[in-house]
N, C-alpha and C positions, 0 to 999 in steps of 0.2 A: 129641781132648789136646792139640789144636789151640792152644782158653786154654793149658791150663799150660806154650808154649812159651815166652812174653814172662815171663820174671822179675819184673819191676814186678810186675805180672798173681799171680803165684804169692803175692811176696811178703807182699802187700796178701790178698790169701783164705788164708794160716796164719794175719795179724794177729786178721782181722776171728771166723774160728773159734776161732783163742786165748781173744777177752778177751768174745769170745760168750764160750765156753763155762764162762769164769770169773762173767762176769755171772748164768746160770745157776744156779749151782752156788752161790754168792751167795740167791737168792732158792726156793728150793729152801731152802738151812739157811735163811733169815730165815722162811721159811713157814712152820719146823717148831721153833721156836720160841715165834714167835707159837700154834700149836695149844696148846705143852705150857704154858706163861702160862696161857693162857684156860680147860685141864684143873687147874688147878693152885688158878686160885682159886677154881670148881667148889668141887674137894673143901673147898678151907679155908670157907667157906662153907657148905658136908654141916655141918662137923665141929661147927662154933658152934657150928650149928643142933644140934646133936646134946646140944652142951652144956647147953643151956638150960633153965631148971628147967619142966617142967606149968604149963602154964596162961602160958606167956609169950609176950609180943606179941611179933609178925617183925618189926623193922622194918627188913630186905636191901632193895633193892631189887627189883623185879622181875627177872627174869634176861630176857635181847633173845633 
């Protein structure tokens, strides 16, 4: 606890932890949203393909 004796260090470390944690939470939420968007696009593509009449050509781009 020698490092914790400096008030400036304690406040700096607290701020780093706070804003680093907020950044981590925002990153996790952003990745979750991106995964949800990709899944919804895939579901939309599958739905549209299932609604096509038999023999219709597939003009959708290849899946990556």
